[in-house]
C-alpha angles and dihedrals in degrees: 000000000000113000122221118238106259113254097013111105134162090267089054090052093052092048091050090050091053091050091052091051090054097041120179112251108221126326099279094109109095114249091232091059091049091053092050093061133035089213117086125222109252091107090051096059111109118235133177096262143016096255092058090048090053092048090049090052089055090050096256108134116153108168112048109140122219119237109247092235093056123086105256090209091073125073098210137050112229122229090245092053092048092049092049091049091049092051091047092053091046090053091050090051092049093048091048091049091049091048092051091046091051092049091050091046091052091048092050092045090049092049092048091045092048092048091049091048094049091045090053090051090051088053091052091051096048125105090232110210095356119134092211096116092064089067099044127102123213111246122234114259114271091000128118115268137199128236130190112218114197128180129183101205095172115142110199091194092067119097094242094057088195122147112252125193140174121207130183141168114219125195113199124196106185094179093060097027091237128144128187118196119196117188113216117200106233091227094059108145111245139154112242131204091279089065093244130119114256143158108267091242089059087075088066096041093049103036113006140241100328092053091051092050091050091048092052091046091050093046096048098034096230132111115252116224103172140029130203122188134182141152141212093280092049093049091050091050093048093050089049091054096041096042127238115329125229112222138167112244112199096191130022115263120223107151116142090192090060099045146303097272123104110209120194121215118265135048108341134178107217137189127219098279093048092047090055091048089052092051094049102040114113108154094108129125089245097028103176095047093049093045091051092049092050092049091048094051092048094048091047091050091050092049096049092046091053094045089054089068125088120231096270093046090048090052090050090050092051090048094048095044087057103205096333088148136014132213140174098245133081127248095260090053092049090051091047092051092047091048091052093051099038111126096036120142135196088272088067093059123081118195133192142152129231104265116235146088141261123260131179119223124176091342095310122111112221132183109229113205116224096242101208095042093046091048090053090048094053091051088058090047092053090049092052093243131133103284098217113128134170113258111260110234117250113272095232115089114225093242095047096085140030124253135203119200123204131181106225100170106053091248103158112246093356097130093046094047096049092042091056092047093050093046089054088055092055102264119144103234108187102171136027129185148102133293119247091250128027097223103119115119093171130052112243130198108198129193132177105222143007088265091074100038092102089049091054090048089055089058094050091048091050092050097039090227142050136104119246116236126183110208134162104180118012099065119055118214136133100213127082094253133026122206117199114187114217131195090269088074114090121202118239112265 
């Protein structure tokens, strides 16, 4: 007799059959839930349609894919394998999240760092507490604009201790890559807002940057849109960062009051100290003209050196020069301007100096602009043309005033020789002689009132030298104009 297996009855067989028909798919159903119900979960698995759900409930499942990490020879995934796979996927998700977070963090850090860097460069470019912006006029879009460039090149350590400045008006045409640079002597005679006659630089010394900009605008008749300002320390720092500058020196420089450097004439490559000496030097025969030429060549060299840099190099220069110059525009505008002008050469830069002459009034030496010539020059500047014009002759005819000639340097026969020469040119010479003392090292042309300023200018133009002096009491003479020959006059050979 065959014995039944203990504990396995017909009811057990039926129950086992039902369990097989509703087989558990995988081991993802929690053990606690399986213990709570005798029914397994095949009929609870979600499929795409009702028919598939019904077939799954009956234990018919045809398309269940194996995970690639599981041995395909086995029909079931063990709890351990499932747990390992879950942990692996969790690690991948964590690593991915960390990677994305790091990328975002780097992007944010880069953006913040870039913003901070550019903000710091803007701060280094700014004019700090200057009031310049109150005097500036917005330029028309895509039109040429005017900039005032001002440099205080004074060196208090020099023996002279005198203030020394450089002033220029710059017209910039970005569309045509054309720049016009006009040197303005800082002692140009102007009338300021107080109604009094001053040197143009007095506007800065008395009231600041805005007053200087307004004075230049009034004098030149053009609106000023931008302002650039620097000093001796800034120029030295910029030259150090840019490297030595190559400039054309028209006359040798040997001026102890300007600096210790001796600079020969010709093309010279100069460091920061020599550049400052060149900008300050004024002991030339024709001082104002030479000073203007030197300032023009230095400013042109600076401009071309900066325009030779790409945007990143220019940012690095601004950062390294650390506030060497200030301007009214932001860093993006500076980069845009530089980009528009990049590729310029010396042929794209016109240069000129305000035409005129020096005159001394009440102990102050002014530069008096030749009105008609300067007006003609500014018309050429506005048109973007080369601003070189022929000097307009002085208004006073040689025979329209009387002239006294004095020899003030003990040059034998000087008064007689120059008197004869002037008479031949049509001047009315009424008196010839010597001064009481022969102490004059400079030729002076002296007049008593504004009425005879043009007459005195006629004399200086005829001689090719002489400084105008307006005087009403110190010099005694009965004619309209007095000429005192100094040792700077050389007799004709």
